[in-house]
N, C-alpha and C positions, 0 to 999 in steps of 0.2 A: 870571679869570672868576668872577662871583658866581652864586649859585643861590637861587631862591625855591622851596622844596619846598612845594607846596600840599597840606598834610597833612590829608586828609579823615579823618573819624572812621571807624573800622572798615575802613580801606582795606587795610592790609597791615602786615607787620612791617617797621619802618624803623629799629629801634634801632641796628643796626651802622652804617648809612649816615649817621646823625646825627653820628657821630664824625668823619666826613670834613670837615664844615663846623663848626668849633668857634669861630671868631672872630666877634665882633660878632653874636651870635645874637639874633634877636627873641624875646621872651618868650612863654610859653604863653598862648593865647587873646587876647593883646594884638592890637589892630587893630580891635577892636569886635565880635568874634564873639559871637553869631550874625549880627550885621549884616555887610554887605559891608565889606571892609577899608577903613579910612580912615587916612590918614597922621597925622592929629592924635592918633590912639590908638596909634601905633607906639611901642614901648618895648623896649629902649633906643632913643633917637632916632638914634643912630649905627649901628644894626644894618644890616649889609649882607647877612646871610643870614637865611633863614626856614626852620625845619624843624618848627614847631609848628602846631597847628590854627588855620587862618585861613579866612575865606570870600573866595574869589578875587574880585578887582576889578582888572582889568588896567590901566585908565586911571589909577586912583588909585595903584597900586603902582609904575607907571612914573615917577610924580612923586617918589617918595622912596626908590627903590632905584637902584643904579648902572645906567647905560645898557646895559651889557653883560650884565645879569642874565638868566639862563636860567630860564624858568618851567616847572616839571616837576611832574607829579602821577601818581597811579596810580588805576585803577578796578578793580572786581572784579565778578564775577557778582552781579546784584542780589539774587537769592534767598538766596545764601549770606551776603551782606552783611546782609540783613534778619534772618537767624537769628543772626548774630554779634552784632548790636545787641540783639536780644531777650535773649540770654544775658547780655550785658554789663550792660544796664540793670536786669535782674532782680536783680543783685547790689547795684546802687546803691539800690534800693528799701529794702533793709534798713537803710541808714544815714540817707538823706535822701529819702524817697519823693516829696515834692512839689517838689523842685528837681532834684537829680541823677537821680532816678528817673522824671522826666517824659519823655514822656507815658505811659509804661507804667503808672504808678500810676493815671492818669486812666482808662485803658482797662480795667484789671483791676478797679478798685473793690473791692479786697480779696479777689477771687476767685483761685483757682489755675487757670491755663490753660496748655496747651501752645501751641507756636508757631502751629499751624494754626487753633486756636480763636481765639487772639489776633488773627491775621490778619483773620478775619471781623469781629470786633468793631472792630478799628482802622479797617477800611474804612467802617464806619458812623459812627464818632465823630470821626475826626481831620480837622480843617481848621485854618486859620490863626488861629482863635480860641483854640486850645489851646496853652499854653506848650510850646515845644520839639516841636511836632507833627511837624516835618520829620525827626525822628530815625527815623520810620517812614513817611515820605512823600517819595519822591524825595530821599533823604538825600544821595546823591552829587551830584545836580544842584544841590541847595541849597548844598553846600559849594564848588561850583565857580562860585557866584555867580548861579545861575539861580533863577527863581521856582518853587518846588516845586508851586504851585497852578496853574500854567499848563496850559491845556487846548487852546489853539489850536495844532494840529499844524504848520501852516505857519510860525507865529512861532517855535515851538520849533526847527524845522529851521534857521531863520536864526540862532538863538542858538547852536546846536551848531556851525555853520560859523564863527561869530565866535570861539567858544571854541577851535576848532581852529586858527584863525589866531593867537590870543593866546598859546597854550601852545606851548612849544618841543618838548615830548615828553610823551606820555601812555603810561605803562607799563600792562601788563595783568597782574593778579595771577595769573591762571591760566597765564600764560606768562612766569614770572619770569625764567628763564634768558635767553630771547630778549630780554626787556625790559632786562636788565642789560648785554647786549652793546651795545644801542642807547644806553643811558645812558653807558657808557664812551666811545662814539664822540662823543656830543653834548657831553659835559663834558671831553673830552680827559683822561680819568682813566687810572690804571694798573689792571692786572688785580687787584691786591691791594685796590683800592678797591671793586670791585664784586663780589667773590667772595661766594658765598652759602653760608651754613651749611645743609647739607641738612636738618637736623632742624627748621629754622625756616621752610622753604618751606610756603606755604599750599596744600597739596593739598586737593582737595575730597573729604573723607572725613568721615563722621559727621553729615552734614547730612540733615535729613528732606525727603522729597519733598512737594510739595503734594498733598493727598489727592484732591481732586475738581475738576471743572470750576468749581464755585462758588468754590473757593479760588483758582483761576487767575484768575477774573474779579476777585475782590477784590484780588489782588496787582496786576493790571493797572491797576485804579483808583488804587491807591496809588503805583505805581512805573512808570508808562508812560514817563515821561521818562528814568528811570534805565536802563530796558531799551533805549531808543533810543540813549542815550548810549553804553552798553556795546557795542552792535552797531556804531556808527559808529567808535569808537576801536579796536575789535578789527580792523576792516578797515584802518584807517590803520596799525596796527602791522605788518601783513603787507605793506602797500605799501612801508613803510620797509625791511623785510627784503629785498624784491625790489630796491629801489634800492641797497641795501648790496652786493648781489651774492651769489647763493646759495652759490657756492663759498667765497668769502671769509668769508661769515657762518658756514657750517658749520665752517670751520677755527677761527674765533674762539670759536664755541660750545664746541668741544672744549677750547680754552685755558681758558675760564671754568670748565668742569667740573673740569679738573685743579686749578685754583686753589681751587675750592670743596672738593674732596676733601682738599686739603692743609689748608685752613682748619678743617675738622672735627677734625683731629688737633691743631691748634695752640691753640685757645681753649676755655675751659670752656663748659658749656651756658649758653644765654642766660638761663635762669632764675636762674643764679648771678650773672649780670652785672647783673641788673635794678636792684634797689635802689629807693629812693624818690626822686622828682624833687625837687630843691631849688628850690621856686618862690619862696622868699623873696628870692632875689637878683634876681628879675624884678619884684618888687612896686614899682610906681611910687609916688612920694610926691606928696601934694597932694590935699586934700579936694575942691577944685573940679574937678580933673581926673577923679578917681574918680567923682564924682557925674555928670559929663557922660558918662563911659563907661557907667555903669550905666543911665542914661536911654536911651542909644542901644541898649544890649542889650535892654532891656525893650520898646522900640519895634519890635524885630525878633523878638518871641516868645521872648526870653531871660529871662523872669520865672519866679517860682515860682507854683505853683497853690495857691490857698487854697480848700479844700473848703467848701461851703455847707451 
């Protein structure tokens, strides 16, 4: 059984689980990100697993991944995801503000802002004319292949339902243990495959609350799709738990916790494991191919910003 992990940005810690699928891995950002995945940009061409950042495109992926591939992703609370992205891209501004630091550099315009002030400014400025705008506008919906600028509620509900049908499992970051039990069942894994290192669980601590009703409205303007997405798949997670059987699920949850406790003693801290990713081995050859990939990326808001 093969797996396509739809690795959304700022979704959750997935470092350990990437080690489960080590053969024929698709390379980072290959597939045309931030455009929807296209087989022509898949590299290596014989890849049967995907654990890197891609933008989900069910119909296209089904054409160039094995028929028994399971499509799995994870979503998290949109406000904590927004703050995580804010902190992450703030660091990128220092090195390359108008590419890797976008759209944060565009919103900040050289000013220092906290996340709440940034939220208000982003709600005024970010639309699809700004490169990488989606990083702070329905980021999770974007990475799952939806249009982050969509405002038609009825159409969005249809797209969520289609997404529900196309994905085999959606994990919830705030319920990581429950999600791992379901992942084991879906992928026929061993307990050692899905055990969690306790120090790497994404507990909701250290995040700032939204200050006022004005901030809440600004966040709703930017992330109404992500909020609806999170609510929908939170419900489906618990439906799957019910279908699993409460007694059986409780027993398996204890098995996972026992394995995770053992895991904590067996491996070093994740910070020690990290290291730098070797992207060179994924770098495709051919100027024509690279030009086509870049053109596709630019057409999907994946360009750099040039200040005027």
